[in-house]
MARPAKOL-57920 format. One line per 5 residues: number of its first residue (from 1); their letters; for each residue z, y, x of N, C-alpha, C. Coordinates in pm, whole numbers, always signed. Each point is the difference from the previous one (the first is absolute). Layout:
% MARPAKOL-57920
NUM) A) Z Y X Z Y X Z Y X; ...
//
This chain:
% MARPAKOL-57920
1) XXXXX) -4549 -3722 -338 +76 +73 +102 +122 +68 -59; -14 +56 -121 +114 +69 -61 +114 -98 -24; -35 -124 -43 +104 -100 -22 +69 -37 +130; -76 -10 +110 +58 -31 +130 +94 +111 +46; -45 +127 -22 +85 +112 +40 +131 -1 -80
6) XXXXX) -9 -29 -131 +121 -6 -82 +93 -111 +48; -58 -116 +36 +81 -110 +49 +70 +37 +130; -76 +59 +93 +60 +40 +128 +105 +107 -20; -27 +93 -93 +98 +104 -28 +129 -58 -57; -14 -100 -88 +118 -64 -57 +81 -73 +106
11) XXXXX) -70 -68 +91 +70 -69 +108 +75 +100 +88; -64 +112 +30 +65 +102 +84 +122 +56 -69; -10 +22 -132 +114 +57 -73 +118 -97 -4; -31 -131 -4 +106 -99 -8 +56 -36 +136; -67 +39 +109 +42 -42 +133 +144 +36 +33
16) XXXXX) +48 +125 -25 +139 +31 +34 +97 -91 -73; -29 -29 -128 +89 -84 -79 +10 -140 +61; -115 -58 +34 +1 -134 +59 +65 +1 +138; -14 +113 +73 +63 +9 +132 +152 -9 -13; +57 +73 -98 +144 -5 -20 +44 -139 -43
21) XXXXX) -72 -57 -98 +37 -133 -50 -14 -106 +107; -106 +10 +82 -15 -95 +110 +114 +12 +100; +42 +125 +25 +113 +20 +91 +127 -63 -52; +25 +14 -130 +118 -61 -60 -8 -151 +12; -118 -54 -29 -18 -146 +8 +25 -49 +144
26) XXXXX) -53 +75 +97 +14 -42 +139 +147 -5 +40; +77 +103 -40 +142 +0 +34 +72 -117 -65; -40 -32 -125 +66 -112 -68 -38 -134 +62; -125 -12 +47 -39 -123 +68 +81 -18 +129; +24 +112 +70 +79 -7 +123 +143 -45 -31
31) XXXXX) +58 +54 -109 +135 -39 -36 +5 -148 -38; -103 -44 -74 -5 -142 -37 -7 -88 +123; -83 +40 +97 -12 -76 +125 +133 -3 +74; +69 +116 +3 +129 +4 +68 +101 -94 -65; -3 -1 -136 +92 -90 -70 -30 -146 +33
36) XXXXX) -132 -34 +7 -36 -137 +31 +42 -37 +142; -21 +95 +92 +42 -24 +138 +151 -18 +5; +72 +87 -76 +146 -10 -2 +43 -133 -57; -70 -44 -107 +32 -129 -60 -23 -114 +97; -111 +8 +74 -29 -104 +99 +106 -1 +109
41) XXXXX) +41 +121 +42 +103 +10 +103 +130 -59 -49; +32 +28 -130 +124 -55 -56 -5 -152 -3; -119 -55 -36 -15 -145 -3 +17 -59 +138; -61 +65 +99 +13 -49 +138 +144 +7 +47; +69 +108 -41 +139 +15 +40 +85 -111 -60
46) XXXXX) -30 -37 -126 +77 -106 -65 -20 -133 +74; -127 -30 +37 -28 -123 +75 +74 +1 +133; -3 +116 +66 +67 +11 +129 +150 -23 -14; +58 +52 -110 +144 -17 -22 +35 -147 -16; -85 -75 -76 +23 -143 -16 -8 -71 +134
51) XXXXX) -99 +41 +81 -15 -61 +132 +122 +25 +85; +56 +121 -6 +120 +32 +78 +116 -89 -42; +18 -15 -133 +109 -83 -48 -14 -144 +48; -125 -51 -4 -22 -138 +44 +29 -17 +147; -47 +93 +82 +21 -14 +145 +146 +15 +36
56) XXXXX) +72 +91 -70 +143 +13 +27 +72 -129 -36; -39 -55 -115 +63 -124 -45 -25 -114 +99; -120 +0 +65 -35 -106 +94 +50 +29 +141; +66 +116 +18 +57 +30 +129 -98 +58 +99; -114 +55 -48 -99 +60 +87 +19 +150 +0
61) XXXXX) -9 +64 +116 +13 +145 +8 -138 +64 -13; -30 +62 -115 -132 +59 -18 -13 +130 +76; -123 +32 +37 -26 +129 +61 +0 +108 -108; +57 +118 +29 +0 +106 -102 -141 +46 -30; -27 +25 -133 -130 +54 -40 -8 +147 +34
66) XXXXX) -120 +49 +30 -15 +144 +21 +28 +73 -130; +47 +122 +13 +32 +79 -119 -125 +21 -83; +13 -16 -133 -112 +20 -92 +22 +128 -77; -94 +94 +7 +19 +125 -73 +4 -26 -150; +89 +69 -67 +13 -12 -145 -95 +99 -68
71) XXXXX) -86 -47 -91 -90 +93 -69 +79 +104 -77; -46 +125 +6 +69 +106 -72 -19 -17 -149; +103 +28 -75 -7 -15 -146 -74 +118 -59; -73 -27 -110 -73 +107 -67 +91 +83 -88; +119 -52 -32 +95 +75 -81 +140 -43 +38
76) XXXXX) +91 +95 +0 +139 -28 +33 +87 +36 -118; +121 -54 -1 +95 +36 -104 +92 +107 +52; +65 +72 -92 +91 +106 +38 +106 +11 -108; +109 +73 +27 +102 +17 -102 -57 +66 -125; +67 -21 -112 -45 +57 -127 +7 +152 +5
81) XXXXX) -79 +67 -85 +4 +146 -2 +140 +52 -29; +33 +110 +59 +128 +65 -25 -25 +126 -81; +98 +45 -80 +132 -58 -17 -2 -122 -88; +106 -83 +10 +17 -112 -92 +65 +54 -127; -67 -17 -112 +47 +56 -127 +59 -110 -86
86) XXXXX) +97 +37 -85 +71 -99 -81 -4 +29 -149; -2 +126 -39 +1 +35 -142 -92 +118 -26; -54 +8 -121 -81 +113 -46 +52 +44 -137; +18 +129 -18 +50 +55 -126 -102 +98 -57; -40 -17 -129 -95 +93 -61 +70 +122 -58
91) XXXXX) -69 +112 -2 +51 +120 -66 -116 +77 -59; +20 +54 -120 -101 +82 -64 -3 +136 +66; -118 +45 +38 -12 +129 +68 +12 +115 -98; +61 +111 +43 +23 +113 -91 -129 +74 -31; +3 +75 -111 -112 +82 -44 +36 +147 +8
96) XXXXX) -100 +89 +9 +32 +143 -8 +73 +32 -131; +79 +101 +3 +82 +35 -117 -88 +22 -123; +37 -65 -108 -73 +16 -126 -119 -92 -17; -36 -78 +103 -114 -91 -9 +42 -129 -70; -93 -63 -74 +30 -132 -55 +9 -103 +113
101) XXXXX) +58 -117 -31 +26 -101 +102 -126 -70 +48; -106 -2 -80 -119 -76 +36 -59 +49 +132; -21 -94 +92 -51 +36 +134 -47 -125 +70; -85 +20 +100 -44 -109 +86 +10 +45 +145; +17 -96 +89 +1 +25 +144 -124 -65 +59
106) XXXXX) -75 +75 +82 -129 -49 +49 -13 -3 +151; +92 +62 +75 -15 +4 +146 +135 +25 +66; +9 -37 +128 +119 +28 +78 -35 +17 +146; +83 +74 +73 -28 +20 +142 +60 -117 +80; -36 -16 +129 +47 -115 +76 +151 -8 +17
111) XXXXX) +72 +113 -10 +145 -3 +16 +72 -36 -130; -66 +15 -114 +64 -22 -128 +73 +120 -54; +7 +108 +80 +71 +121 -47 -79 +72 -108; -133 +6 +17 -85 +70 -96 -71 -100 -90; +10 +19 -130 -70 -78 -100 -75 +95 -89
116) XXXXX) -112 -44 -55 -84 +89 -81 -47 -72 -124; -19 +77 -108 -43 -61 -125 -46 +103 -101; +20 -35 -127 -56 +83 -108 +94 -3 -120; +10 +114 -66 +78 +14 -123 -93 +17 -119; +59 -3 -120 -78 +13 -124 +68 +98 -93
121) XXXXX) +6 +131 +40 +70 +98 -85 -71 +27 -132; -133 -8 -1 -75 +17 -124 -9 +141 -53; +40 +100 +80 -1 +138 -50 -54 +100 +102; -79 -47 +96 -62 +92 +95 +81 +22 +126; +120 -52 +9 +78 +16 +123 -60 -89 +111
126) XXXXX) +26 +33 +126 -56 -80 +110 +37 -147 -14; -93 -88 +39 +19 -143 -21 +24 -79 +127; -43 +51 +115 +20 -75 +124 +143 +20 +51; +56 -106 +58 +139 +3 +46 +11 -47 +144; +92 +62 +75 +41 -50 +131 +151 -9 -1
131) XXXXX) +51 -119 +39 +144 -19 +18 +29 +2 +149; +88 +90 +43 +42 +10 +140 +143 -49 +8; +18 -125 +44 +130 -64 +3 +68 +9 -137; -81 -17 -105 +51 -1 -136 -5 +132 -72; -19 +110 +72 -9 +132 -65 -145 +24 -40
136) XXXXX) -22 +40 -124 -136 +4 -55 -51 +143 -13; -131 +15 +19 -66 +127 -31 -137 -30 -61; -45 +90 -85 -127 -18 -70 -109 +86 +63; -124 -51 -3 -115 +66 +61 -114 +2 -101; -68 +114 -8 -112 +14 -94 -116 -90 +45
141) XXXXX) -53 -77 -93 -108 -93 +31 -135 +72 +4; -96 -47 +82 -130 +67 +12 -103 -46 -103; +32 -105 -77 -96 -51 -96 +67 -101 -92; -79 -66 -82 +52 -96 -97 +34 -133 +68; +98 -69 -56 +41 -132 +48 +31 +4 +150
146) XXXXX) +70 +105 +42 +29 +19 +143 +112 -93 +45; -9 -37 +127 +103 -86 +60 +1 +19 +151; +117 -17 +60 +10 -8 +146 -42 -140 +43; -94 -7 +93 -42 -130 +54 +62 -27 +137; +45 +102 +69 +61 -18 +132 +84 +122 +32
151) XXXXX) +105 -20 +79 +84 +111 +43 +54 -31 +139; +3 +102 +88 +48 -14 +138 +145 +45 +9; +60 -20 +117 +142 +25 +16 +37 +148 -8; -97 +91 +16 +29 +143 -11 -36 +56 -137; -36 -86 -95 -35 +46 -134 -147 +26 -22
156) XXXXX) -82 -14 +105 -145 +9 -18 -45 -116 -88; -72 +30 -106 -41 -105 -93 -146 +10 -36; -51 -105 -63 -137 +0 -50 +4 -40 -147; -69 +79 -81 +0 -16 -146 -142 -30 -45; -14 -93 -92 -129 -19 -66 +15 +38 -147
161) XXXXX) -106 +54 -56 +0 +43 -140 -144 +12 -46; -19 +21 -129 -133 +14 -58 -21 +145 -45; -120 +48 +29 -49 +126 -57 -123 -36 -81; +18 -2 -132 -104 -56 -85 -7 -149 +22; -119 -50 +30 -18 -142 +29 -1 -30 +149
166) XXXXX) +27 +100 +82 -11 -16 +145 +138 -18 +62; +15 -109 +74 +123 -23 +74 -6 +74 +133; +107 +67 +36 +5 +76 +126 +137 -17 +63; +12 +44 +126 +126 -10 +74 +34 +135 +60; +131 +26 +11 +50 +124 +57 +109 -30 +101
171) XXXXX) -1 +72 +112 +111 -1 +93 +104 +98 -51; +125 -45 -9 +111 +89 -38 +84 +23 +125; +8 +127 +43 +74 +30 +122 +56 +141 -8; +129 +12 +27 +68 +131 -1 -26 +73 -131; +0 -74 -110 -16 +62 -130 -143 +34 -38
176) XXXXX) -96 -33 +85 -140 +33 -28 -82 -126 -24; -105 +15 -81 -93 -109 -28 -134 +28 +68; -54 -98 +71 -132 +10 +61 -84 -116 -51; -110 +31 -69 -82 -108 -54 -81 -65 +112; -6 -131 -2 -71 -76 +101 -143 -29 -46
181) XXXXX) -91 +6 +95 -139 -38 -27 -7 -152 -9; -68 -52 -99 -13 -145 -10 -40 -42 -140; -46 -123 -9 -47 -57 -126 +91 -114 -42; +59 +10 -119 +90 -102 -53 +102 -41 +106; +82 +94 +49 +88 -29 +113 +112 -98 -36
186) XXXXX) +32 -84 +98 +114 -91 -6 +85 +29 +124; +129 +27 -19 +85 +43 +110 +92 -114 +41; +6 -25 +132 +86 -105 +54 +125 +57 +64; -15 +101 +86 +116 +52 +74 -30 +140 +51; +108 +73 +30 -8 +133 +62 +113 +10 +101
191) XXXXX) -21 +75 +109 +109 +23 +96 +35 +147 +6; +100 +35 +82 +48 +137 +3 -100 +96 +63; -100 -51 +73 -106 +86 +54 -104 +34 -106; +14 -59 -119 -97 +25 -106 -123 -88 +7; +0 -101 +87 -109 -96 +4 +16 -95 -118
196) XXXXX) -110 -29 -68 +2 -82 -121 -101 -113 +16; +38 -121 -38 -94 -112 +1 -9 -59 -140; -117 -54 -30 -25 -59 -130 -146 -38 -13; -57 +30 -115 -140 -33 -25 -65 +111 -81; -128 +17 +21 -81 +95 -75 -137 -62 -21
201) XXXXX) -45 -1 -124 -128 -62 -29 -3 -148 +31; +116 -64 -3 +6 -143 +28 +6 -36 +146; +11 +99 +91 +4 -26 +144 +130 +52 +59; +54 -71 +99 +120 +45 +69 -28 +130 +74; +93 +97 -14 -21 +131 +61 +133 +55 +50
206) XXXXX) -11 +104 +82 +116 +79 +42 -32 +146 -23; +96 +75 -55 -9 +144 -12 +90 +62 +106; -53 +97 +71 +78 +69 +102 -8 +150 -25; +106 +75 +37 -8 +146 -12 -120 +51 +79; -74 +100 -50 +23 +81 -119 -63 -56 -127
211) XXXXX) -18 -130 -8 -38 -68 -124 -142 +33 -47; -94 -15 +92 -141 +2 -39 -31 -139 -56; -125 -41 +6 -37 -131 -52 +76 -110 +74; +44 -104 -68 +74 -107 +67 -88 -77 +97; +63 -54 +103 -69 -80 +101 +5 -147 -41
216) XXXXX) -116 -65 -4 -5 -140 -37 +56 -86 +113; +77 -100 -34 +64 -86 +98 -67 -137 +4; -34 -44 +119 -48 -136 +22 +58 -48 +132; -20 -127 +30 +33 -45 +134 -102 +60 +97; +26 -14 +129 -91 +57 +100 -141 -55 -16
221) XXXXX) -10 -126 -41 -132 -61 -16 -60 +22 -138; +65 +85 -80 -59 +37 -128 +40 -86 -118; +91 -95 +19 +43 -84 -111 +101 +78 -85; -19 +9 -132 +91 +78 -84 +138 -65 -12; +100 +83 -31 +138 -44 -4 +65 +37 -132
226) XXXXX) +104 -74 -36 +99 +48 -96 +108 +69 +80; +31 +126 -32 +107 +71 +70 +131 -23 -75; +104 -37 +75 +126 -35 -65 +119 +83 +46; -12 +75 +110 +115 +75 +46 -34 +104 +104; +99 +87 +25 -17 +115 +91 +133 +28 +66
231) XXXXX) -2 +23 +132 +121 +33 +74 +7 +150 +25; +118 +44 +43 +19 +142 +28 -86 +47 +116; -32 -88 +95 -83 +41 +114 -149 -4 -32; -37 -31 -124 -140 -3 -40 -65 -136 +8; +72 -102 +48 -54 -136 +2 -23 -48 -143
236) XXXXX) -114 -64 -22 -37 -52 -132 -9 -151 +9; +53 -69 -99 -14 -145 -5 -88 -37 -119; -88 -96 +22 -90 -46 -105 -24 -149 +13; -73 -55 -95 -29 -142 -2 -147 -21 -28; -63 -82 +82 -133 -50 -30 +17 -117 -94
241) XXXXX) -35 +19 -127 +23 -101 -102 -119 -96 -11; +31 -123 -41 -106 -94 -33 -96 +59 -101; +56 +73 -99 -82 +55 -107 -96 +106 +51; +34 +62 +115 -88 +101 +59 -99 -65 +96; +53 -88 +89 -88 -63 +99 -96 -98 -66
246) XXXXX) +50 -71 -101 -84 -96 -71 -20 -127 +80; -56 -103 -63 -26 -125 +70 -106 +17 +107; +8 -82 +102 -93 +5 +113 -62 -138 +18; -131 -7 +14 -68 -128 +21 -1 -33 +148; +58 -113 +34 +3 -44 +139 -137 -56 +40
251) XXXXX) -16 -25 +131 -128 -52 +49 -31 -139 -55; +104 -75 -35 -22 -133 -55 -24 +2 -150; -7 +119 -58 -28 +13 -141 +122 +6 -88; +120 -26 +56 +121 +6 -80 +40 +144 -26; +59 +23 -117 +46 +134 -36 +151 +4 +16
256) XXXXX) +48 +99 +75 +143 +11 +23 +45 +142 -25; +129 +14 -23 +58 +133 -10 +114 +9 +99; +43 +122 +29 +108 +22 +95 +122 +53 -74; +121 -42 +37 +118 +63 -58 +1 +149 +30; +75 +73 -79 +10 +145 +19 +41 +32 +144
261) XXXXX) -60 +106 +54 +23 +36 +140 +59 +141 +8; +129 +16 +36 +59 +133 +10 -45 +73 +126; -18 +131 -12 -50 +81 +110 +76 +133 +4; +34 +46 +120 +57 +132 +20 -109 +95 +48; -11 +115 -66 -87 +108 +46 +91 +104 +67
266) XXXXX) -12 +13 +130 +93 +81 +77 -44 +146 +5; +95 +93 +22 -35 +143 +1 -104 +38 +104; -12 -77 +110 -97 +34 +104 -142 -50 -32; -18 -56 -121 -133 -45 -40 -28 -146 +31; +92 -69 +67 -18 -142 +28 +60 -82 -114
271) XXXXX) -26 -129 +3 +58 -89 -100 +60 -122 +68; +91 -64 -70 +64 -120 +53 +9 -103 -111; -63 -115 +22 +5 -109 -98 +133 -74 +16; +70 -22 -109 +127 -73 +1 -29 -146 -35; +23 -87 +96 -40 -140 -14 +96 -78 -90
276) XXXXX) -57 -99 -69 +75 -95 -80 -37 -141 +42; +92 -94 -12 -39 -139 +27 -91 -52 -111; -76 -102 +31 -86 -62 -102 +81 -73 -105; +113 -59 +43 +82 -81 -89 +147 +36 +18; +76 -20 -107 +145 +13 +3 +57 -125 -64
281) XXXXX) +85 -72 +73 +59 -124 -50 -109 -97 -47; -106 -10 +79 -112 -91 -28 -75 +35 -128; +10 +123 -44 -72 +46 -118 -90 +117 +40; -123 +5 -46 -89 +110 +39 +49 +133 -56; -9 +103 +80 +35 +134 -47 -99 +41 -108
286) XXXXX) +53 +40 -116 -84 +32 -115 -20 +150 -17; +107 +77 +12 -14 +144 -20 +120 +71 +61; -13 +132 +8 +107 +83 +53 +24 +116 -97; +126 +31 -24 +33 +115 -82 -26 +131 +74; +19 +111 -68 -26 +130 +61 +96 +27 +116
291) XXXXX) -51 +15 +124 +89 +29 +112 +64 +139 -13; +123 +11 +49 +73 +125 +0 +33 +39 +144; -2 +130 +27 +24 +52 +134 +142 +54 +11; +77 -54 +95 +130 +55 +34 -4 +68 +135; +117 +42 +47 +5 +67 +130 -37 -95 +113
296) XXXXX) +46 -126 -9 -20 -94 +109 -87 -119 -36; -16 -28 -130 -71 -120 -42 -102 +31 -108; -103 -85 -7 -87 -11 -116 +43 -126 -73; +21 +9 -130 +59 -109 -77 -90 -38 -116; -12 -131 -27 -79 -46 -114 +48 -137 -42
301) XXXXX) -25 -35 -126 +26 -134 -50 -128 -82 +15; +13 -121 +55 -114 -87 +22 +19 -127 -82; -105 -39 -71 +5 -117 -89 -92 -108 +57; +53 -120 +14 -78 -113 +50 +11 -116 -98; -109 -77 -11 -2 -107 -98 -20 +56 -140
306) XXXXX) +22 -86 -100 -23 +42 -139 +98 -71 -92; +32 +67 -112 +82 -60 -103 +139 -35 +49; +52 -113 -53 +135 -42 +35 +13 -37 +147; -112 -30 +66 +2 -38 +141 -10 +120 +92; -14 +121 -55 -18 +118 +82 +129 +44 +68
311) XXXXX) -14 +74 +108 +114 +57 +72 -25 +149 +21; +110 +73 +19 -7 +145 +18 +75 +36 +128; -59 +87 +78 +63 +48 +122 -3 +153 +4; +104 +54 +59 +1 +142 +32 -59 +15 +139; -112 +68 +10 -64 +26 +130 +43 +138 +49
316) XXXXX) +43 +5 +124 +40 +128 +61 -68 +10 +136; -91 +97 +11 -67 +25 +127 +69 +118 +68; +41 -18 +122 +56 +112 +75 -111 +101 +28; +21 +124 -37 -106 +100 +11 -43 +22 +145; +93 -9 +93 -33 +31 +140 -83 -111 +63
321) XXXXX) +33 -126 -31 -63 -113 +68 -89 -85 -91; +11 +19 -131 -70 -82 -101 +50 -143 -4; +114 -29 +66 +56 -135 -5 +43 -32 -144; -35 -120 -45 +26 -41 -137 +128 -83 -10; +82 +32 -99 +117 -79 -34 -17 -48 -144
326) XXXXX) +21 -127 -26 -10 -57 -134 +136 -50 -43; +42 +40 -120 +130 -39 -52 -16 -58 -140; +73 -105 -27 -9 -68 -129 +55 +90 -112; -74 +9 -111 +44 +77 -117 +26 -96 -116; +113 +15 -70 +27 -89 -113 -90 +26 -119
331) XXXXX) -49 +124 -16 -87 +35 -111 -98 +107 +47; -108 +19 -77 -93 +108 +28 +47 +129 -67; -84 +101 +8 +37 +128 -59 -121 +90 -18; +15 +99 -86 -106 +96 -23 +15 +124 +85; +122 +57 +1 +29 +117 +83 +67 -45 +128
336) XXXXX) -44 +55 +113 +56 -36 +130 +41 +125 +76; +124 +2 +48 +45 +107 +87 -37 -27 +143; -14 +104 +79 -48 -15 +137 +92 -85 +87; +130 -8 -36 +94 -79 +81 +8 -145 -44; -75 -39 -107 -8 -141 -34 +66 -42 -129
341) XXXXX) +57 +94 -77 +53 -34 -132 -110 +14 -103; -4 -93 -98 -104 +2 -103 +64 -15 -137; -63 +59 -101 +40 -19 -139 -82 -114 -57; +67 -102 -51 -71 -115 -53 +79 -67 -111; -32 -127 -25 +66 -79 -104 +52 -128 +63
346) XXXXX) +111 -51 -55 +59 -121 +56 -59 -128 -57; -104 +11 -81 -62 -117 -60 +58 -37 -134; +108 +65 -41 +62 -25 -130 -4 +124 -89; -86 +95 +35 -14 +121 -80 +97 +110 +37; +77 -18 +107 +97 +101 +42 -58 +84 +114
351) XXXXX) +16 +131 -8 -47 +88 +105 +98 -3 +117; -55 -7 +120 +84 -8 +119 -61 +83 +113; +87 +38 +91 -40 +58 +127 -1 -115 +100; -112 -19 +70 -21 -119 +81 -15 +37 +147; +60 -79 +87 -24 +10 +144 +17 -139 +59
356) XXXXX) -32 -20 +128 +22 -132 +60 +147 -45 -4; +93 +95 -16 +142 -38 -5 +44 -44 -138; -86 +13 -102 +37 -43 -134 -44 +99 -106; +63 -9 -117 -35 +85 -113 +123 +74 -52; -25 +118 -56 +104 +81 -63 -48 +35 -140
361) XXXXX) +78 -27 -105 -44 +30 -136 -26 +150 -21; -107 +29 -76 -28 +137 -46 +25 +1 -151; +122 +30 -42 +36 -14 -142 -65 +107 -87; -10 -30 -129 -49 +97 -96 +99 +116 -12; -52 +114 -43 +86 +114 -32 +90 -39 -117
366) XXXXX) +130 +29 +6 +87 -34 -113 -51 +61 -130; -3 -81 -104 -50 +46 -129 -149 -8 -17; -71 -54 +102 -146 -9 -9 -40 -96 -111; -122 +16 -48 -51 -84 -108 -2 -146 +46; +59 -86 -81 +11 -142 +33 -125 -72 -46
371) XXXXX) -106 +12 +81 -128 -60 -34 -67 -42 +130; -38 -127 +13 -62 -43 +127 -128 +73 +33; -63 +63 -101 -124 +74 +25 +28 +145 +40; +125 +41 -1 +37 +136 +35 +80 +2 +129; -47 -72 +99 +66 -1 +130 -25 +131 +71
376) XXXXX) +82 +34 +99 -23 +125 +73 -138 +2 +67; -56 +119 +7 -126 +22 +72 +37 +69 +131; -9 -74 +111 +40 +53 +131 -118 +70 +66; +24 +123 +51 -109 +79 +56 +23 +46 +143; +121 -7 +52 +22 +47 +138 +115 -78 +62
381) XXXXX) -6 -13 +132 +108 -59 +78 +8 +73 +133; +120 +34 +42 +16 +68 +128 -27 -98 +114; -24 +54 +118 -31 -84 +115 +111 -100 +27; +127 +41 -17 +112 -88 +31 +46 -83 -119; -67 +11 -114 +34 -79 -118 +121 +48 -76
386) XXXXX) +64 +107 +45 +122 +46 -65 -25 +71 -133; -120 +51 -22 -30 +73 -123 -128 -54 -62; +10 -40 -125 -114 -47 -78 -13 +89 -122; -122 +40 -33 -22 +88 -115 -95 -61 -100; +18 +36 -126 -89 -47 -106 +44 +53 -134
391) XXXXX) -34 -70 -105 +44 +40 -134 +15 -123 -86; +76 +16 -111 +30 -114 -86 +10 +46 -145; -39 -90 -92 +5 +29 -143 +144 -7 -50; +33 +93 -91 +132 +7 -60 -13 -7 -152; +105 -41 -69 -5 -1 -147 -22 +141 -54
396) XXXXX) -74 +9 -108 -26 +130 -61 -127 -3 -81; -26 +110 -69 -120 +9 -82 -123 +16 +90; -107 -70 -34 -123 +10 +77 +16 -61 +138; -77 +52 +94 +4 -48 +138 +91 +91 +80; +115 -53 +40 +94 +79 +78 +20 -69 +135
401) XXXXX) -45 +66 +105 +24 -49 +135 +71 +108 +78; +81 -40 +97 +75 +98 +80 -16 -34 +148; +0 +103 +83 -9 -16 +145 +131 -57 +53; -13 -98 +91 +118 -70 +52 -8 -6 +152; +118 +13 +62 +14 -21 +144 +100 -113 +23
406) XXXX) -41 -96 +83 +91 -106 +42 +48 +33 +140; +130 +7 +20 +58 +27 +132 +62 -129 +51; -45 -42 +118 +40 -130 +54 +81 +20 +128; +96 -87 +19 +87 +10 +118 +50 -139 +40
//
């Protein structure tokens, strides 16, 4: 009996997960059926067109066919993200007076005006840095190996650091530090309301004022998520990953997995699944990059196929309607701005800013170390792609890296 109870308990625990996955499968089966119906309609239309040509050629007046409804497309195209950028120029960010040049940049706000990082004075002076449109100020760190992991447009930031062997996180706001409750925290984003999203104890969470224990985040049916972004209105975007959902055994015994599934967690407690097609350019969708939240769109890079045969698309879901737009991307990228610009490589080892309209070179800082292994480390991109932040190695004794801002126009 105990074994039966454990079995039934396991089935009950897994039920929400299978409910979500079954729902995703059902929607995809419907889309597949619609595509087949559309294909059949297209074939019938082609036959009808040939028949019309033949009858006209033979001098017969055919009766007009009744209007045939056109199946709605699962994705539409749209103009490339704006603004259209043409050049990017790097500049080394300034340091507080008397500080050595060594520095790194670790975070930026969505506008690109605020950038945050760390200095290495080596003599007890404050090590954390915030650049406000290039003007720098230093902030006392709360622990060892401190760094800014996220910063909002009003200067609200989140810092992680170690106290002894324990990693902890602090909210930095109006010059004050507030330690967050959590285990081995990982910070993804913060907004001007002080809402923070990330992970604690290996689970996606949200911290809200007054910062008691973090709230664990799942889909409504209990399926865990990777959290990837946060909007000013409190909307959270996450992804149900293959690695989280795991393989599922079908009724016929076959084992299948599902491509990553993006989801919006709305401020009113509801959620909205953002749909993806099963295939792009006749290639199965393989994975999706971390979605980013803008004012009007949710944006992500979608990869279909594999290897040299793979294709990349910029997916943009309209936040109000969830309508999907897919745009061809010449290259992939690691960092993605909410408006659709991404930092990537052109395939020849050159760093570029990528959008559906093309690529813009991201050149090295003048005088940077000429070594293919010392390429810039990019850490932030503004929503509009105009500001990219990171750091790069420079010639000098030991390890010398400096914080860099790329300004694009």
